[in-house]
VEXFIZA-106676 format. One record per residue (C-alpha): residue in one letter; x, y, z. Coordinates in steps of 0.2 Angstrom, whole numbers, padded with zeros to 4 digits, always signed. Layout:
N
AXYZ/...
end
This chain:
1010
M-1704-0159+0133/P-1721-0157+0129/S-1725-0149+0114/R-1732-0127+0116/G-1746-0132+0103/P-1763-0142+0107/S-1765-0160+0102/R-1781-0166+0103/K-1788-0177+0090/A-1802-0173+0077/G-1813-0186+0075/S-1810-0203+0078/G-1795-0216+0075/G-1780-0206+0077/G-1789-0190+0069/G-1797-0184+0052/H-1810-0175+0043/P-1829-0179+0054/G-1834-0183+0038/R-1821-0186+0028/P-1812-0202+0041/G-1793-0206+0039/V-1789-0187+0035/F-1779-0174+0047/L-1787-0156+0048/L-1773-0143+0050/R-1783-0130+0060/P-1777-0112+0062/R-1767-0109+0080/S-1775-0095+0092/T-1765-0079+0086/T-1755-0068+0096/P-1758-0047+0092/V-1747-0040+0083/G-1732-0035+0088/A-1733-0047+0105/A-1718-0056+0111/S-1715-0072+0119/T-1706-0069+0136/L-1697-0075+0150/A-1698-0065+0167/G-1690-0068+0182/V-1693-0053+0195/R-1678-0054+0211/G-1677-0036+0221/G-1689-0025+0213/V-1683-0029+0195/S-1691-0039+0183/M-1678-0048+0169/T-1688-0048+0153/G-1680-0065+0146/A-1683-0065+0127/R-1675-0049+0127/M-1659-0057+0135/T-1661-0072+0126/L-1663-0063+0110/V-1649-0052+0113/G-1635-0054+0099/R-1647-0062+0088/D-1648-0048+0076/A-1641-0058+0063/A-1650-0073+0066/L-1666-0063+0067/G-1660-0052+0051/A-1659-0069+0043/L-1679-0076+0045/D-1683-0058+0040/T-1673-0061+0023/A-1682-0076+0023/L-1698-0075+0025/A-1698-0060+0012/E-1690-0070-0001/C-1703-0086+0004/A-1715-0069+0001/E-1710-0068-0017/G-1714-0085-0020/G-1697-0096-0015/A-1695-0109-0003/R-1682-0105+0011/I-1676-0115+0024/V-1667-0110+0039/L-1659-0123+0051/A-1653-0113+0067/E-1640-0122+0077/G-1632-0120+0094/A-1631-0126+0112/T-1644-0130+0125/G-1649-0115+0133/C-1641-0102+0119/G-1661-0097+0114/K-1666-0108+0100/S-1682-0111+0106/A-1682-0092+0110/L-1677-0087+0091/A-1691-0102+0085/D-1705-0090+0096/A-1699-0075+0087/A-1699-0083+0069/A-1717-0088+0072/E-1721-0069+0080/R-1714-0060+0066/A-1718-0072+0052/R-1738-0070+0058/A-1735-0053+0060/A-1733-0053+0043/G-1750-0062+0039/A-1741-0080+0034/L-1748-0094+0039/V-1740-0103+0054/L-1738-0122+0059/T-1730-0126+0072/A-1719-0140+0083/V-1708-0146+0098/A-1699-0163+0094/C-1693-0171+0114/P-1686-0186+0116/E-1700-0194+0121/E-1712-0194+0108/R-1694-0201+0097/H-1705-0217+0094/L-1721-0211+0089/A-1723-0212+0070/L-1727-0194+0064/G-1729-0186+0081/V-1720-0172+0074/L-1733-0169+0060/R-1750-0171+0072/Q-1741-0156+0080/L-1740-0148+0062/A-1756-0156+0059/H-1766-0145+0071/G-1760-0127+0063/G-1768-0124+0047/A-1785-0125+0042/G-1793-0133+0028/F-1778-0144+0024/A-1782-0163+0024/L-1767-0176+0023/P-1771-0193+0023/A-1769-0205+0035/P-1753-0216+0037/T-1754-0232+0033/P-1747-0247+0047/V-1730-0248+0040/S-1727-0231+0043/M-1731-0232+0059/Q-1718-0243+0065/G-1707-0233+0074/P-1693-0222+0073/R-1684-0222+0058/P-1667-0209+0058/G-1663-0213+0038/P-1670-0223+0024/A-1665-0242+0022/P-1650-0243+0010/G-1653-0244-0007/Q-1670-0231-0001/A-1667-0213-0008/A-1669-0198+0002/D-1684-0191-0003/G-1693-0207-0001/A-1691-0218-0015/G-1693-0237-0010/S-1704-0231+0005/P-1721-0241+0005/P-1731-0233-0010/A-1745-0227+0004/R-1733-0217+0013/V-1728-0210-0004/E-1743-0203-0007/A-1746-0196+0009/M-1731-0187+0006/Q-1735-0181-0009/A-1751-0175-0003/F-1744-0166+0011/C-1735-0156-0002/A-1747-0154-0015/R-1757-0145+0000/L-1745-0133+0006/R-1739-0131-0011/E-1762-0125-0013/L-1759-0114+0003/S-1741-0105+0001/A-1752-0097-0016/E-1764-0089-0006/R-1750-0084+0007/P-1735-0088+0014/V-1732-0105+0024/V-1718-0105+0038/L-1716-0122+0045/V-1707-0120+0063/V-1699-0135+0071/D-1689-0134+0086/D-1677-0146+0094/V-1677-0154+0076/Q-1662-0167+0083/H-1676-0177+0092/A-1692-0176+0079/D-1697-0195+0074/G-1688-0204+0060/A-1707-0203+0048/S-1708-0184+0051/L-1688-0182+0045/Q-1695-0191+0029/Y-1711-0178+0027/L-1701-0165+0031/R-1686-0171+0015/Y-1697-0175+0004/L-1705-0157+0005/A-1686-0148+0005/R-1683-0159-0011/H-1701-0157-0019/A-1710-0137-0015/R-1694-0128-0021/T-1705-0115-0027/A-1719-0115-0017/A-1720-0100-0004/V-1715-0111+0011/L-1704-0107+0023/T-1697-0120+0034/V-1688-0114+0050/L-1678-0128+0062/T-1670-0128+0078/G-1658-0138+0084/T-1640-0142+0091/P-1625-0148+0082/H-1619-0160+0096/A-1633-0171+0097/E-1633-0189+0098/D-1644-0194+0089/L-1648-0183+0075/D-1650-0193+0056/P-1635-0185+0049/V-1645-0190+0030/F-1659-0176+0036/T-1644-0166+0039/T-1636-0167+0022/E-1652-0168+0013/L-1655-0150+0020/M-1637-0145+0014/R-1639-0150-0004/Q-1655-0138-0007/P-1647-0122-0013/H-1662-0114-0003/F-1654-0117+0013/T-1647-0107+0027/R-1639-0112+0043/I-1639-0101+0056/R-1627-0105+0071/L-1632-0097+0088/D-1616-0093+0098/R-1616-0091+0118/L-1616-0070+0122/T-1599-0061+0124/P-1595-0052+0140/T-1600-0037+0132/E-1618-0044+0127/V-1621-0050+0145/A-1616-0030+0149/T-1630-0025+0134/A-1643-0039+0143/L-1641-0032+0159/A-1645-0015+0155/A-1658-0018+0145/L-1665-0025+0162/R-1682-0012+0167/P-1687-0009+0184/A-1703-0020+0187/D-1721-0014+0187/G-1725-0017+0204/P-1717-0026+0217/P-1724-0044+0214/P-1735-0051+0228/P-1729-0057+0246/G-1721-0076+0243/T-1721-0075+0223/R-1704-0082+0216/V-1705-0082+0197/P-1690-0093+0192/P-1683-0088+0175/W-1688-0101+0165/E-1706-0101+0168/P-1714-0093+0153/A-1724-0076+0154/R-1733-0063+0143/T-1729-0045+0140/G-1734-0038+0125/A-1715-0027+0122/P-1712-0029+0103/L-1695-0035+0099/P-1681-0026+0092/H-1678-0030+0075/D-1673-0013+0066/G-1655-0012+0060/L-1651-0031+0058/A-1635-0037+0051/P-1638-0044+0035/S-1641-0064+0032/G-1627-0075+0038/E-1616-0062+0046/T-1614-0059+0067/T-1614-0044+0074/P-1597-0036+0073/A-1589-0034+0091/D-1579-0020+0089/A-1600-0012+0086/L-1601-0014+0103/A-1597-0004+0120/P-1578-0012+0128/V-1581-0024+0141/D-1569-0014+0155/G-1575-0002+0165/F-1595-0008+0161/P-1606-0001+0180/P-1616-0015+0188/A-1635-0013+0181/D-1645-0008+0194/G-1635-0015+0205/F-1632-0033+0199/P-1616-0042+0199/P-1604-0037+0188/A-1606-0042+0169/D-1588-0051+0168/E-1592-0060+0183/L-1609-0065+0177/H-1601-0071+0160/R-1589-0078+0169/I-1598-0092+0178/S-1611-0094+0164/G-1601-0093+0151/G-1613-0083+0140/N-1625-0097+0141/P-1643-0085+0140/L-1651-0100+0151/L-1637-0099+0164/L-1637-0082+0163/R-1657-0076+0167/A-1655-0091+0180/L-1642-0081+0191/V-1645-0065+0189/E-1662-0070+0196/E-1656-0080+0210/T-1638-0068+0215/G-1647-0050+0204/A-1650-0035+0214/G-1648-0043+0230/A-1631-0047+0226/G-1627-0028+0226/A-1618-0018+0214/G-1598-0022+0211/Q-1599-0039+0222/A-1597-0054+0216/P-1611-0067+0211/A-1612-0081+0222/P-1624-0096+0218/E-1628-0109+0230/A-1629-0127+0229/G-1647-0131+0223/G-1653-0112+0220/P-1660-0109+0201/Y-1640-0105+0195/A-1638-0127+0198/Q-1657-0133+0195/A-1653-0123+0177/V-1636-0134+0177/A-1647-0148+0178/T-1660-0144+0166/C-1645-0139+0150/L-1636-0158+0157/H-1652-0168+0154/R-1660-0159+0139/T-1640-0161+0130/G-1642-0178+0131/P-1637-0195+0140/T-1619-0196+0132/A-1617-0176+0138/L-1624-0180+0154/A-1612-0193+0157/A-1597-0185+0153/A-1601-0171+0164/R-1602-0183+0178/T-1587-0188+0174/T-1579-0173+0173/A-1587-0170+0191/V-1578-0185+0197/L-1563-0181+0192/G-1560-0165+0197/E-1544-0154+0195/Q-1540-0168+0189/A-1552-0169+0173/T-1545-0170+0154/P-1551-0172+0140/D-1541-0189+0136/R-1546-0195+0155/V-1564-0190+0154/V-1566-0202+0137/R-1555-0213+0145/L-1566-0215+0159/L-1581-0215+0148/G-1576-0229+0138/G-1586-0232+0123/S-1586-0224+0108/A-1573-0209+0108/T-1580-0198+0096/G-1595-0198+0104/A-1588-0194+0122/R-1579-0179+0111/R-1593-0173+0102/A-1602-0173+0121/L-1589-0162+0128/A-1588-0151+0116/A-1609-0149+0118/L-1604-0145+0138/E-1590-0130+0134/A-1603-0127+0118/A-1613-0125+0132/G-1606-0112+0143/I-1603-0128+0156/V-1586-0131+0155/A-1572-0123+0152/A-1552-0125+0151/A-1544-0124+0166/P-1535-0109+0169/G-1516-0115+0172/R-1518-0133+0162/P-1522-0130+0145/E-1525-0147+0145/G-1539-0147+0158/V-1555-0146+0158/R-1566-0140+0173/F-1584-0131+0180/R-1585-0111+0178/H-1591-0114+0193/A-1590-0124+0210/A-1609-0124+0212/A-1612-0130+0193/R-1600-0146+0200/A-1611-0148+0215/A-1626-0148+0204/V-1620-0163+0194/L-1612-0174+0210/E-1631-0170+0216/D-1638-0175+0202/T-1628-0191+0201/A-1635-0207+0212/P-1623-0213+0225/G-1619-0230+0219/V-1615-0221+0200/R-1604-0208+0211/A-1593-0221+0218/D-1590-0234+0203/L-1585-0217+0193/H-1573-0215+0208/R-1566-0232+0208/R-1562-0232+0188/A-1554-0214+0191/A-1544-0219+0205/R-1538-0233+0194/L-1534-0222+0180/L-1528-0208+0189/R-1515-0223+0198/E-1510-0228+0177/D-1507-0211+0175/G-1495-0210+0191/A-1505-0198+0201/P-1500-0194+0219/A-1504-0207+0231/T-1514-0194+0241/T-1523-0189+0224/V-1528-0205+0220/A-1534-0209+0239/E-1545-0194+0240/H-1555-0205+0225/L-1555-0221+0234/S-1560-0212+0251/A-1577-0204+0239/A-1582-0220+0235/A-1580-0225+0250/A-1593-0212+0257/D-1606-0214+0244/L-1609-0234+0246/D-1606-0233+0268/T-1618-0222+0277/G-1607-0224+0290/F-1593-0212+0286/D-1597-0194+0279/T-1597-0188+0262/G-1581-0182+0254/F-1563-0183+0255/D-1562-0168+0268/A-1572-0179+0279/G-1559-0185+0288/F-1561-0193+0305/D-1577-0198+0310/A-1581-0212+0326/G-1573-0226+0316/F-1561-0228+0332/D-1576-0235+0339/G-1578-0249+0325/D-1573-0267+0329/P-1555-0267+0323/Q-1556-0285+0321/A-1569-0284+0305/D-1566-0294+0289/P-1561-0286+0275/D-1571-0279+0260/P-1571-0292+0245/A-1575-0281+0235/S-1558-0270+0239/D-1545-0268+0225/P-1530-0276+0234/A-1521-0262+0224/D-1527-0249+0234/V-1521-0253+0251/E-1501-0247+0246/V-1511-0231+0238/L-1520-0228+0254/L-1506-0231+0265/E-1493-0222+0258/A-1506-0206+0256/A-1510-0209+0276/E-1490-0208+0278/E-1489-0189+0267/L-1506-0180+0274/P-1501-0178+0294/A-1484-0169+0287/R-1499-0160+0277/G-1510-0155+0292/D-1520-0168+0287/A-1521-0182+0301/R-1540-0184+0302/V-1540-0187+0281/A-1525-0201+0284/T-1537-0207+0299/R-1550-0210+0288/L-1538-0216+0273/L-1531-0230+0287/E-1549-0234+0290/L-1550-0239+0273/A-1535-0247+0270/L-1539-0260+0284/R-1558-0264+0276/A-1546-0265+0259/A-1533-0278+0265/A-1534-0296+0263/D-1518-0303+0273/A-1518-0302+0292/D-1501-0298+0296/T-1504-0281+0285/R-1521-0278+0295/H-1511-0280+0311/G-1500-0264+0305/I-1514-0255+0298/R-1521-0257+0316/L-1508-0250+0326/R-1505-0237+0315/L-1521-0232+0318/A-1521-0234+0337/Q-1504-0221+0336/V-1514-0210+0326/A-1528-0210+0339/S-1518-0202+0351/R-1519-0186+0341/F-1537-0182+0343/D-1543-0198+0357/P-1535-0204+0369/A-1548-0215+0376/A-1550-0223+0358/A-1531-0226+0359/E-1534-0235+0374/R-1547-0245+0366/R-1538-0249+0350/L-1522-0258+0359/T-1534-0265+0370/A-1542-0274+0355/L-1524-0276+0347/L-1515-0283+0362/G-1530-0297+0364/A-1527-0301+0345/H-1508-0302+0348/R-1506-0313+0362/S-1515-0327+0349/A-1509-0321+0332/A-1491-0329+0327/P-1476-0318+0334/N-1470-0305+0323/T-1455-0295+0333/E-1457-0279+0322/H-1476-0278+0328/T-1473-0283+0346/R-1462-0268+0346/L-1472-0254+0340/L-1485-0262+0352/A-1474-0263+0367/G-1471-0244+0363/L-1488-0238+0361/L-1492-0246+0376/Y-1478-0238+0386/A-1481-0220+0378/Q-1499-0223+0386/G-1492-0228+0403/R-1498-0247+0403/I-1482-0252+0412/G-1485-0268+0415/E-1492-0275+0398/A-1477-0266+0389/A-1468-0281+0398/E-1479-0293+0396/L-1471-0291+0377/V-1454-0286+0380/P-1449-0294+0397/G-1433-0287+0407/G-1417-0283+0401/A-1411-0267+0397/A-1426-0264+0383/G-1440-0265+0396/P-1450-0255+0401/A-1444-0251+0418/A-1426-0247+0410/A-1434-0237+0398/F-1444-0227+0414/D-1429-0225+0422/T-1419-0220+0407/E-1431-0206+0406/L-1430-0199+0422/D-1412-0200+0424/T-1409-0191+0405/P-1398-0174+0408/G-1411-0161+0407/A-1396-0154+0395/V-1400-0170+0383/S-1418-0167+0385/E-1419-0149+0377/R-1408-0155+0363/L-1422-0164+0359/L-1435-0154+0363/Q-1425-0140+0350/G-1423-0153+0337/S-1438-0161+0333/R-1458-0155+0328/L-1472-0163+0336/A-1478-0179+0325/E-1485-0198+0330/A-1469-0201+0328/T-1461-0190+0342/A-1474-0186+0353/A-1473-0197+0365/P-1453-0196+0364/L-1456-0176+0366/A-1468-0179+0382/Q-1453-0191+0389/A-1443-0177+0388/V-1455-0165+0395/R-1454-0177+0411/S-1436-0179+0412/L-1437-0158+0413/T-1451-0160+0428/A-1439-0173+0439/S-1425-0163+0435/D-1419-0150+0448/Q-1425-0135+0433/P-1443-0138+0431/D-1446-0122+0425/R-1437-0128+0408/A-1451-0139+0407/V-1465-0126+0410/R-1458-0116+0395/W-1458-0132+0383/S-1472-0139+0387/R-1481-0122+0383/K-1473-0124+0367/L-1478-0141+0363/L-1496-0135+0369/D-1495-0122+0357/E-1492-0134+0343/A-1503-0146+0348/G-1518-0134+0346/A-1510-0126+0331/A-1511-0144+0323/D-1531-0147+0328/A-1524-0162+0341/P-1535-0162+0353/G-1527-0178+0362/W-1514-0169+0363/V-1517-0153+0368/S-1525-0162+0381/L-1507-0171+0384/F-1498-0157+0384/G-1509-0147+0394/T-1508-0161+0409/L-1489-0161+0408/H-1487-0140+0408/A-1502-0142+0423/E-1490-0155+0433/A-1475-0143+0430/L-1480-0127+0434/L-1488-0138+0451/R-1470-0145+0454/L-1466-0125+0456/G-1480-0122+0467/D-1490-0113+0454/L-1508-0120+0459/A-1519-0108+0452/G-1509-0109+0435/A-1508-0129+0436/H-1527-0128+0440/A-1532-0119+0424/H-1523-0130+0412/A-1527-0144+0420/T-1542-0140+0418/A-1542-0136+0401/A-1532-0152+0397/L-1547-0161+0404/Q-1562-0151+0393/A-1550-0153+0377/L-1553-0174+0379/P-1568-0179+0365/D-1571-0193+0378/R-1569-0187+0397/S-1574-0204+0404/G-1569-0220+0404/S-1552-0220+0400/A-1537-0219+0410/F-1530-0203+0404/H-1542-0194+0408/C-1536-0198+0426/A-1519-0190+0422/P-1527-0171+0421/T-1541-0178+0434/S-1525-0180+0446/V-1516-0163+0445/L-1536-0152+0448/I-1537-0165+0464/R-1519-0158+0471/A-1521-0142+0467/C-1538-0139+0473/S-1535-0148+0488/A-1518-0136+0492/M-1530-0123+0487/G-1543-0124+0500/R-1557-0130+0487/F-1560-0147+0497/T-1579-0146+0488/E-1574-0147+0470/A-1558-0160+0476/S-1570-0171+0484/R-1582-0171+0471/L-1567-0176+0457/A-1558-0192+0470/D-1576-0198+0473/R-1579-0202+0454/Q-1580-0220+0448/L-1564-0226+0442/P-1560-0233+0426/P-1558-0251+0425/R-1539-0248+0414/L-1533-0237+0427/P-1525-0249+0439/A-1514-0256+0424/S-1509-0238+0420/L-1496-0227+0425/H-1507-0214+0429/G-1517-0223+0442/P-1504-0221+0455/A-1502-0202+0451/Y-1521-0202+0453/L-1521-0213+0470/R-1508-0201+0475/A-1518-0186+0473/R-1533-0195+0481/G-1523-0198+0494/L-1516-0183+0498/H-1535-0175+0496/R-1540-0187+0508/L-1526-0182+0522/A-1531-0165+0519/V-1549-0167+0525/N-1542-0177+0540/Q-1544-0195+0531/P-1527-0202+0535/H-1531-0223+0534/A-1540-0219+0518/A-1526-0209+0514/L-1512-0223+0518/A-1521-0235+0511/D-1523-0225+0495/F-1502-0220+0497/L-1498-0242+0500/E-1508-0245+0485/A-1498-0235+0473/G-1482-0240+0480/R-1486-0257+0477/L-1491-0253+0459/L-1475-0247+0456/A-1463-0259+0465/D-1473-0272+0455/W-1466-0265+0438/G-1451-0261+0446/I-1452-0242+0444/D-1452-0237+0461/R-1445-0222+0459/P-1446-0209+0471/A-1441-0192+0460/H-1456-0198+0450/L-1468-0202+0465/P-1464-0203+0484/W-1476-0213+0491/R-1465-0217+0507/T-1466-0201+0513/D-1481-0197+0508/A-1486-0212+0517/A-1473-0206+0531/G-1484-0191+0533/A-1502-0203+0535/L-1493-0214+0549/L-1487-0199+0562/L-1507-0193+0561/L-1509-0211+0565/G-1498-0211+0578/E-1484-0224+0570/A-1470-0215+0572/R-1460-0229+0570/Q-1467-0237+0553/A-1465-0215+0549/E-1448-0216+0553/Q-1445-0233+0542/L-1451-0228+0529/V-1443-0212+0528/L-1426-0222+0530/D-1430-0232+0516/Q-1431-0218+0503/L-1417-0209+0509/A-1406-0223+0505/H-1414-0225+0489/P-1403-0214+0474/D-1416-0204+0471/A-1414-0197+0488/R-1400-0187+0480/R-1410-0175+0471/P-1415-0161+0478/W-1434-0162+0478/A-1433-0179+0485/R-1420-0176+0499/G-1430-0163+0504/L-1447-0171+0507/S-1436-0186+0513/L-1428-0174+0526/R-1442-0162+0531/L-1451-0181+0537/R-1434-0187+0545/A-1433-0173+0554/L-1452-0175+0560/T-1451-0194+0564/G-1433-0193+0570/D-1425-0184+0584/P-1431-0169+0591/R-1412-0162+0596/R-1409-0164+0576/R-1427-0158+0569/S-1421-0139+0567/A-1406-0144+0558/L-1415-0156+0546/L-1428-0144+0543/G-1416-0133+0538/Q-1408-0144+0527/A-1424-0147+0519/V-1429-0132+0516/E-1411-0126+0510/E-1413-0144+0495/L-1435-0139+0491/H-1430-0121+0487/R-1416-0128+0476/S-1428-0140+0468/G-1443-0124+0465/D-1457-0132+0474/R-1463-0115+0484/V-1476-0125+0492/E-1466-0140+0499/T-1454-0126+0503/A-1466-0115+0512/R-1472-0132+0522/A-1455-0133+0527/M-1451-0119+0533/A-1467-0119+0545/D-1461-0134+0554/L-1445-0125+0554/G-1452-0109+0562/R-1460-0122+0574/A-1446-0132+0580/L-1435-0115+0581/Q-1451-0109+0594/C-1448-0124+0604/E-1429-0121+0605/G-1436-0104+0609/S-1426-0096+0596/P-1431-0078+0592/K-1430-0084+0573/G-1446-0094+0576/N-1460-0080+0574/T-1455-0073+0558/M-1449-0090+0550/I-1466-0095+0554/R-1471-0077+0544/N-1461-0081+0532/A-1467-0099+0528/W-1487-0091+0528/N-1481-0076+0518/L-1475-0089+0504/A-1487-0101+0505/K-1500-0087+0503/D-1489-0081+0487/S-1494-0097+0480/E-1511-0097+0484/A-1509-0112+0496/V-1524-0108+0507/A-1527-0124+0514/L-1506-0123+0519/C-1510-0105+0526/R-1523-0110+0537/E-1512-0124+0545/I-1498-0112+0546/L-1507-0096+0554/P-1525-0102+0556/D-1531-0086+0564/A-1519-0075+0550/P-1531-0064+0536/L-1528-0071+0524/T-1532-0051+0517/P-1524-0042+0530/P-1533-0024+0536/V-1530-0010+0523/R-1522+0000+0534/D-1508-0009+0536/R-1505-0013+0517/A-1493-0004+0505/Q-1501+0003+0489/P-1494-0002+0472/G-1481+0009+0468/G-1475+0014+0487/H-1490+0022+0493/T-1499+0017+0511/A-1515+0011+0511/D-1521+0028+0520/G-1515+0039+0509/G-1497+0044+0517/A-1481+0046+0512/K-1475+0030+0501/L-1461+0021+0500/S-1449+0023+0488/G-1441+0008+0477/S-1425+0006+0490/E-1438+0008+0503/Q-1448-0007+0497/R-1433-0018+0491/V-1426-0019+0509/A-1443-0020+0518/T-1448-0034+0507/L-1433-0045+0511/A-1432-0039+0530/A-1451-0045+0530/Q-1442-0063+0522/G-1431-0066+0536/L-1416-0059+0530/T-1404-0051+0543/N-1396-0033+0537/R-1380-0040+0534/E-1390-0052+0520/I-1401-0037+0514/S-1383-0027+0510/A-1376-0041+0502/K-1391-0045+0492/L-1392-0025+0488/F-1376-0022+0487/L-1380-0007+0502/T-1370-0007+0518/V-1377-0011+0530/S-1379+0007+0538/T-1390+0011+0523/V-1401-0004+0526/E-1404+0002+0545/Q-1410+0020+0536/H-1420+0014+0525/L-1429+0003+0538/T-1430+0016+0549/R-1442+0026+0538/V-1452+0008+0531/Y-1457+0009+0552/R-1460+0027+0552/K-1471+0027+0536/L-1480+0012+0539/Q-1482+0018+0559/I-1475-0001+0564/S-1459+0000+0578/S-1451-0016+0574/R-1447-0030+0559/G-1460-0040+0567/D-1475-0028+0561/L-1470-0028+0545/P-1485-0034+0532/M-1483-0049+0524/D-1490-0044+0508/L-1475-0033+0505/T-1470-0038+0484/P-1456-0049+0488/V-1440-0047+0478/G-1438-0064+0474/R-1451-0077+0473/T-1441-0093+0479/A-1433-0081+0490/V-1429-0085+0507/
end
């Protein structure tokens, strides 16, 4: 800290009178006019904060004691006043006030400020005092007395200088004699601020003066802190022995005194210049007189009950509540000034202050810590690192060294209002505000923080703290040392998935950390902290030295990776598969790896690890498809979404999609999609969004399938280079082709395929989607190639199941367009011979193609069966396609129902938004019928004529769908005569003459009714 007074030299050789070498001259200091005050001012929001006023609030007793001491000194007796307080509590402001009052009273005032940087300079403080008096000769110190700091006398040496070198004793005698001479003319006041930092030689002079100038009119005012690390105990004890000694304790401000300080803030004389910002610790002169009336007697404090109560204090001039300011600042005047300067009028009346990291409050906290001393600074850093786990005992243990010194440092922090007891934890200690803790951590070098975090983790592990708590510090230590990770425990998931999973372990890591990290990583996902768990698994991988343990961690990382990024999970499993092939066999790891590969659809690679048999991937795939719907729903009802259950739940949804009730798959996939979104798991969002889109597509809801497949694709962090991203893309291609969006479908189908796609179950699905699109745009050769390749892959893996992917009927459709009816028929017969042909969906598709490739005389009968089976399966688009084929067959047979069936097929396809199928069925039919033919919602006709009643609407809808009057009467529980009457009224209101003229866009009673 720079000295307040000038530090010039008089003459040569270290100072002296020009005519008397080797002698220091005390020169008079420029004085301030009587009544002037030294203040600290900060301007914010049009309010000027007078720092001295705020600092001296509640210091009436201390000022009174100084006034009394000065008065007694003027009567001819020496006085010594030691004012002690924590850093920032106003000691320097009190010393300035004492000097100004003494000058105003006509005393000779000599001031000095000690600082740690000048502690090694012998007589540094005394040199500052020497610059403040006129006509005072001080003998120059001898070389012996210049030998650096002396905290106290040597053993056997008296405190007053007995046993000191003769030259120094003579100099102290001359110093004391000269002060006695000056005090005969007027009182002499010596003011030394921060005396705990004074050099040993200057302290020796002051001790000598205290002992040998008791009758001189000399007032010595000293300020210091009771928690100083380097305070000379001999010096303080010697002062306490003197009968004219007085000690003053400067405590932090009470809440009432904080409110008083805020109320004393006066409006600024004028707005500051634009861009001007005056920090609260910058000195300024205001000329305002300091209060001095009504001071308490010496040694007493202002009674708390003499002040107004704290509760109900209104905010002063728009400042935050006084109790909040006191809670954050702890009543430390320096911190309070910084807090008001930062959040003052800008916070608004009644609003809690919110200091920011790096702001004036945080800077003031850092300043206090550095001024308090190195041990206190280390204690603050230790407390900041321990965070919620900080206790005095743990801070002392983590600091090491002297327990007494560590506890003294904690006491200094508490006395300064920086830390306090933790609420709800009487044994705990915490910072009063998060900004203070952040300031301390920011002020600490990353390497120091990392070391503290590692030691804290070891200490907490010894204390039996939870694994997640210990892991928090291990993660923070790694973050401080590794710039590749985000700082902090909550940084969580990062780009670690792209790192080298075969990297060597960190040689500096403690093997005991691995178990803690793994335990915490297992607990965190259940609490919704899966990203943090990923971070801990990465750290455990770096710390583990055992190859088998590292392989298990990599498997766990691959499992967690699928929650966030399926592409990253694929890359991890690919690397693990390569390492597994060359590593020693481990049955458990082999089983886990095969399960993860199967969950990703990599059936062939999983089969390499678990070949054939009841436990093979093909058997697992068959079990997945053949699981009864009730069993799948029990699993879905009794399991919550987690890493261990994500794959089984996805398999259960696929089983329901392939069953006779795909609508149940829609409901459960929607539920799981919502859970994945709530869990902040984009990988799961994409997985269950894709399954939901597939279930909707299976029902013929093309618009819903398109929307959810698009959302699933957008949820992927990495949308290229992975096999999984082809799953939602496949749904999109099929939906776009069916909806007539051929340009969009072509853009998706023409993308470059990932290299791993053929090895994944998503490969055949993509090939089928691309083949269906090529078939829709009249590219049968390319479509056939895709269908056959999909079938080959499924056959190679042993999972050729038409219930999953009916590639034979797809290929048969392409062959029909190519004129290869016999080959198409053979493929259809093969599919009908498969056990899956007993399922309605697979059987309906097969019967339709069997009708088109077989005997024309049986065509209508087979198509009728196909329509019935597809209707049972719930696939509205394929039902409409089969109905259209049936209508054409009936037309060829001359049946009058052919036209009605075709119209019904067109209507069902339009209701499903299958635009391409609508154009195939009735190329000339407008997708939007003329307005005059349309019944408006609520039964009104388009031209505003008579409206249809509810009963008429229902009867007309069923009639438009092709039902006879008798079928309508049975369905609506009406007589045939009533149905005929309703239809007569409908014809009249719609101005039509027959059933065949009924509009095709009447709202159907049942969406899949035929």
